[in-house]
C-alpha positions as CSV (number, residue, x, y, z in Angstrom):
1,M,0.0,0.0,0.0
2,K,1.5,3.3,-1.2
3,S,1.0,6.5,0.8
4,H,1.1,10.0,-0.8
5,T,2.1,13.2,0.8
6,T,0.1,16.2,-0.3
7,T,1.4,19.7,0.0
8,S,-1.0,22.4,0.9
9,P,-1.4,25.0,-1.9
10,L,-1.0,27.9,0.6
11,L,2.3,26.5,1.9
12,L,3.6,26.1,-1.6
13,V,2.9,29.8,-2.4
14,L,4.8,30.9,0.8
15,L,7.8,28.8,-0.1
16,L,8.1,30.1,-3.6
17,A,7.8,33.7,-2.3
18,A,10.7,33.1,0.2
19,C,13.0,31.6,-2.4
20,G,12.7,34.3,-5.1
21,T,15.5,34.8,-7.7
22,P,18.6,36.8,-6.7
23,S,17.6,39.6,-9.0
24,D,14.4,40.1,-7.0
25,Q,16.3,40.6,-3.6
26,K,16.4,44.2,-2.3
27,P,18.3,44.2,1.0
28,A,17.9,47.2,3.3
29,T,20.9,49.7,3.2
30,S,21.9,52.7,5.5
31,E,23.9,55.8,4.5
32,P,27.3,55.8,6.3
33,A,27.8,58.8,8.6
34,S,29.9,61.6,7.1
35,S,33.5,61.8,8.5
36,S,33.9,65.5,7.6
37,I,32.2,68.8,8.1
38,T,31.6,71.6,5.6
39,F,31.7,75.1,6.8
40,S,29.9,78.1,5.2
41,Q,31.8,81.1,3.9
42,E,30.7,83.0,7.0
43,Q,32.0,80.3,9.3
44,M,35.3,80.2,7.4
45,K,35.9,83.9,8.3
46,E,36.4,82.7,11.9
47,M,39.2,80.3,10.9
48,V,42.6,80.4,9.2
49,A,44.0,77.3,7.4
50,E,47.7,76.8,6.7
51,E,49.8,74.3,4.9
52,V,51.7,71.7,6.9
53,K,55.5,72.1,6.2
54,R,58.8,70.8,7.5
55,V,60.4,73.5,9.7
56,R,63.8,73.8,11.3
57,I,63.9,72.9,15.0
58,H,64.2,75.7,17.5
59,E,64.9,74.4,20.9
60,E,64.2,76.8,23.8
61,F,65.4,76.9,27.4
62,S,65.5,79.6,30.1
63,A,68.4,81.0,32.1
64,V,68.8,83.5,34.9
65,G,70.5,86.7,33.9
66,E,71.3,90.2,34.9
67,V,71.7,93.6,33.2
68,S,75.2,95.1,33.0
69,F,76.5,98.2,31.3
70,D,78.2,97.9,27.9
71,E,81.9,97.5,28.7
72,N,82.7,98.9,25.2
73,N,80.8,102.1,26.0
74,V,81.9,103.0,29.5
75,V,84.5,105.2,31.2
76,R,86.0,104.4,34.6
77,I,87.5,107.3,36.5
78,Y,90.5,106.6,38.8
79,P,92.1,108.9,41.3
80,I,95.3,110.4,40.0
81,V,96.1,112.4,43.1
82,S,96.2,111.6,46.8
83,G,94.1,113.6,49.2
84,S,90.7,113.9,51.0
85,V,87.3,114.1,49.2
86,E,86.0,117.6,49.9
87,K,82.7,117.4,48.0
88,V,80.8,114.9,45.8
89,H,78.4,116.7,43.4
90,V,76.6,113.8,41.8
91,S,74.6,110.8,42.9
92,L,74.4,107.2,41.5
93,G,72.1,107.2,38.5
94,D,72.5,110.9,37.7
95,Y,72.9,111.9,34.0
96,V,75.9,114.2,33.5
97,A,77.2,116.1,30.5
98,K,80.8,116.1,29.4
99,G,82.7,118.6,31.6
100,T,80.4,118.3,34.6
101,L,82.2,118.7,38.0
102,L,81.8,115.3,39.7
103,A,83.8,115.9,42.9
104,T,86.6,118.0,44.5
105,I,89.6,116.5,46.3
106,L,91.8,118.5,48.6
107,S,95.3,117.4,47.6
108,T,98.8,118.5,48.4
109,D,99.8,117.0,45.1
110,I,98.1,120.0,43.4
111,T,100.1,122.4,45.6
112,T,103.3,120.7,44.4
113,F,102.3,121.0,40.8
114,Q,101.4,124.6,41.2
115,R,104.7,125.4,42.9
116,D,106.6,123.6,40.2
117,F,104.7,125.6,37.6
118,N,105.4,128.9,39.3
119,V,109.2,128.1,39.6
120,A,109.2,127.2,35.9
121,K,107.4,130.4,34.9
122,E,109.9,132.5,36.8
123,D,112.8,130.6,35.3
124,Q,111.4,131.2,31.8
125,D,110.9,134.9,32.5
126,V,114.6,135.2,33.6
127,A,115.7,133.2,30.6
128,E,113.7,135.4,28.3
129,K,115.3,138.6,29.7
130,N,118.8,137.0,29.5
131,M,118.1,136.0,25.9
132,A,117.1,139.6,25.0
133,R,120.3,141.0,26.6
134,A,122.4,138.3,24.8
135,R,120.8,139.2,21.5
136,D,121.8,142.8,21.9
137,L,125.3,142.0,23.0
138,Y,125.8,139.6,20.2
139,G,124.4,142.1,17.7
140,S,126.9,144.8,18.9
141,G,129.8,142.3,18.7
142,M,130.3,142.2,22.5
143,M,129.3,138.5,22.9
144,S,130.9,135.6,21.2
145,E,129.0,133.2,19.0
146,K,129.6,130.4,21.5
147,D,128.2,132.4,24.4
148,F,125.2,133.4,22.3
149,A,124.5,129.8,21.4
150,E,124.7,128.9,25.1
151,A,122.2,131.7,26.0
152,K,119.8,130.3,23.3
153,K,120.1,126.9,24.7
154,D,119.3,128.1,28.3
155,Y,116.3,129.9,27.0
156,A,115.0,126.9,25.1
157,N,115.4,124.7,28.1
158,A,113.5,127.1,30.3
159,V,110.6,127.4,27.8
160,S,110.5,123.6,27.5
161,D,110.4,123.1,31.3
162,F,107.7,125.7,31.7
163,N,105.5,124.1,29.0
164,E,106.0,120.7,30.7
165,K,105.0,122.0,34.2
166,K,102.0,123.9,32.7
167,Q,100.7,120.7,31.0
168,I,101.1,118.7,34.2
169,L,99.2,121.3,36.2
170,Q,96.4,121.4,33.6
171,L,96.3,117.6,33.4
172,Y,95.7,117.5,37.2
173,G,93.0,120.1,36.9
174,G,95.0,123.0,38.3
175,S,95.1,126.5,36.9
176,P,97.9,129.1,36.8
177,D,95.4,131.7,38.0
178,R,94.1,129.6,40.9
179,L,96.1,128.5,43.9
180,D,93.7,126.4,46.1
181,A,95.2,122.9,46.3
182,V,91.9,121.4,45.0
183,F,91.7,118.7,42.4
184,R,88.5,118.8,40.4
185,V,87.1,115.5,39.0
186,I,85.5,116.3,35.7
187,A,83.3,114.1,33.6
188,P,85.2,113.1,30.5
189,R,82.1,112.2,28.6
190,S,78.3,112.4,28.8
191,G,76.3,109.5,30.4
192,Y,74.9,108.1,33.6
193,I,76.8,107.6,36.8
194,V,76.5,103.8,37.1
195,E,79.2,103.5,39.8
196,R,80.2,105.8,42.7
197,N,82.7,104.6,45.2
198,I,83.5,107.8,47.2
199,N,81.8,110.0,49.8
200,E,82.8,113.2,51.5
201,G,85.8,112.6,53.7
202,T,87.0,109.5,51.8
203,Q,90.8,109.3,51.8
204,I,92.2,108.9,48.3
205,R,95.5,107.1,47.4
206,T,96.9,106.9,44.0
207,D,98.0,103.2,44.6
208,N,94.3,102.3,45.1
209,S,93.1,100.3,42.1
210,T,89.4,101.0,42.8
211,N,87.8,103.5,40.4
212,I,85.9,106.4,42.0
213,F,83.2,106.8,39.3
214,T,82.0,104.9,36.2
215,I,80.0,106.6,33.5
216,S,78.0,104.9,30.8
217,D,75.4,106.4,28.4
218,L,73.3,103.1,28.7
219,K,72.2,103.4,25.1
220,T,73.2,99.8,24.9
221,V,73.4,97.3,27.7
222,W,74.8,93.9,28.2
223,I,72.7,91.0,29.4
224,W,74.7,88.2,31.0
225,A,72.9,84.8,31.3
226,N,74.0,81.8,33.3
227,V,73.8,78.7,31.2
228,H,74.1,75.4,33.0
229,E,76.7,72.9,31.9
230,S,73.9,70.5,30.7
231,D,72.7,73.2,28.2
232,M,76.1,74.3,26.9
233,A,75.9,72.2,23.8
234,K,72.6,73.9,22.8
235,V,74.1,77.4,22.7
236,K,76.1,79.1,20.0
237,E,76.8,82.7,18.9
238,G,73.9,84.2,16.9
239,D,71.1,82.3,18.8
240,L,68.0,84.4,19.4
241,V,67.6,85.7,23.0
242,T,64.3,87.0,24.5
243,V,64.7,89.0,27.7
244,T,62.1,90.0,30.3
245,T,62.7,91.7,33.6
246,I,61.0,91.9,37.0
247,A,60.7,95.6,36.7
248,Y,59.0,95.5,33.2
249,P,57.3,92.0,33.0
250,D,55.2,93.0,30.0
251,K,58.1,94.4,28.0
252,V,60.0,91.9,25.8
253,Y,63.5,92.7,24.5
254,Q,65.1,90.6,21.8
255,G,68.7,90.2,20.8
256,K,71.3,87.6,19.8
257,I,74.1,85.9,21.7
258,R,77.3,87.9,21.0
259,K,79.7,86.1,23.3
260,I,80.1,82.8,25.0
261,G,82.4,82.7,28.0
262,T,85.4,80.4,28.0
263,M,85.5,79.5,31.7
264,L,83.0,77.4,33.6
265,D,82.3,78.5,37.1
266,P,83.5,75.6,39.2
267,A,81.0,76.2,42.0
268,S,77.8,76.8,40.1
269,R,78.7,74.8,37.0
270,V,77.4,77.6,34.7
271,I,79.0,79.5,31.9
272,R,78.1,83.1,31.1
273,V,76.8,84.1,27.7
274,R,76.3,87.7,26.7
275,T,73.8,89.6,24.5
276,E,73.5,93.3,23.7
277,L,70.3,95.2,23.8
278,E,69.3,98.6,22.6
279,N,68.3,100.8,25.6
280,D,67.6,104.2,24.1
281,N,65.0,105.2,26.8
282,G,67.4,104.0,29.6
283,A,64.7,101.7,31.1
284,L,67.2,98.8,31.7
285,K,69.5,99.5,34.6
286,P,72.7,97.7,35.6
287,E,72.2,95.0,38.3
288,M,68.5,94.3,37.2
289,F,67.6,90.6,37.3
290,A,66.4,89.2,34.0
291,T,64.8,86.0,32.6
292,V,66.6,85.0,29.4
293,L,64.9,82.7,27.0
294,I,67.4,81.3,24.5
295,T,66.2,79.8,21.2
296,S,68.8,77.4,19.9
297,N,68.8,77.1,16.1
298,S,69.4,73.7,14.5
299,N,69.9,72.4,11.0
300,E,67.5,69.5,11.6
301,E,64.0,69.9,9.9
302,V,60.9,68.1,11.0
303,L,57.2,68.1,10.1
304,A,55.6,70.4,12.6
305,V,52.4,72.4,13.2
306,P,51.7,75.5,15.3
307,Q,50.7,74.6,18.9
308,K,47.4,76.5,18.5
309,A,46.4,74.1,15.7
310,L,46.3,71.1,18.1
311,V,43.3,70.3,20.3
312,L,43.7,67.9,23.2
313,E,40.7,65.5,23.6
314,N,40.7,62.4,25.8
315,N,44.5,62.5,26.1
316,N,44.9,62.5,22.3
317,Y,45.8,65.4,20.0
318,Y,43.6,66.2,17.0
319,V,43.7,68.6,14.1
320,M,41.1,69.6,11.5
321,R,42.5,68.7,8.0
322,E,41.0,69.9,4.8
323,N,39.7,67.2,2.4
324,A,37.7,69.5,0.0
325,P,37.1,73.2,-0.3
326,N,35.6,74.4,3.0
327,S,35.4,70.7,4.1
328,Y,37.4,69.4,7.0
329,E,37.9,66.1,8.7
330,K,39.0,65.3,12.3
331,I,42.5,63.7,12.4
332,M,44.3,62.2,15.4
333,V,48.0,63.0,15.3
334,T,51.0,61.9,17.3
335,V,53.3,64.7,18.5
336,G,57.0,64.7,19.3
337,K,59.3,67.5,20.4
338,K,58.0,71.0,21.3
339,F,60.1,73.9,20.2
340,S,59.1,77.6,20.1
341,D,55.4,77.7,19.3
342,F,55.5,74.4,17.3
343,F,55.0,70.7,17.9
344,E,56.7,68.0,15.9
345,V,54.1,65.7,14.2
346,T,55.4,62.1,13.9
347,R,52.2,60.5,12.6
348,G,48.8,61.6,11.1
349,L,49.9,64.3,8.6
350,T,52.0,64.7,5.5
351,P,53.7,67.8,4.0
352,G,51.2,69.7,1.9
353,D,48.2,69.0,4.1
354,H,46.1,72.0,5.0
355,I,44.9,72.3,8.6
356,I,43.0,74.9,10.6
357,V,45.4,76.9,12.7
358,D,43.4,79.8,14.1
359,G,39.9,78.6,15.2
360,S,40.9,74.9,15.5
361,L,38.9,74.5,18.7
362,Y,35.8,76.1,17.2
363,A,36.1,73.8,14.1
364,L,36.6,70.6,16.2
365,T,33.7,71.5,18.5
366,A,31.4,72.0,15.5
367,F,32.5,68.7,14.1
368,N,31.8,66.9,17.4
369,Q,28.4,68.4,17.6
370,Q,27.5,67.3,14.1
371,H,28.7,63.7,14.6
């Protein structure tokens, strides 16, 4: 006995519908989320994009420094007579013109110079009279030529001695018309009194090696910076120097390293480097403390972006990179060395890419809101 299985017509229809041909299949699809953001022309006015380039490394480090006067533009005044300081007419920091009386010193040396001058003057007067008499006698034939030559020699010697004593007296500030035993210290040039080492009553000796005044015009000043031994290899002449002071924290001065010292301080393990700054308004004063930022140049070039182009998010750095006109994508980058206002980029960008520099945070925030 044979048995037959009968398929229901309704079930057959359902099976045929489920097994339709491939050309009849229409799977559901979803549009992928856009990975970029397009800004309007008005929004682009808030941002600035720049090309990513390789730049030369500029390594920076700070050093403690101080202001000093320009040694090439300074005059130190030393005592050239012994005596006692009678009066000091200037104070530290005063501006003096050339020829200004700085101080007076009571000195017996001046008395000696004045006496020698007076003796020489009298000897010259006597020699001049003798010479006039000898000339008359020789002209009348009453003096031999030998005696006349001797008279001329005596006169020449007297004149020479007088001129010598006169010059010595003038050199020491004395005057033929003034007999007061006072040595006058006169400013040999215009400038500021940056050192004063005497007061009234100070005893002066010519064998003292200490100067009594120092004058500098302070139009230029030297900045000495103390560079630690560990940073010495980074410094070379010509490196850029940025200087700020406690007195003027908002004022920034720039110069270049002009001189690197040859001796390392054995105690502090620092070497002194010098830069020169223009100081036309005299704001920088000797002995001021300064903070010196030294930017060391290097021949090494790396791919780098301005610091303001980077946005830190979840401990990662991101930039907004252009992928079409006015369209930007969010790119994670790996950064390396920091120098000046730049960060080295070791991964994520290539030369020629364009990224948003000014307004990067604005652009990335807009991107995050849209995605």
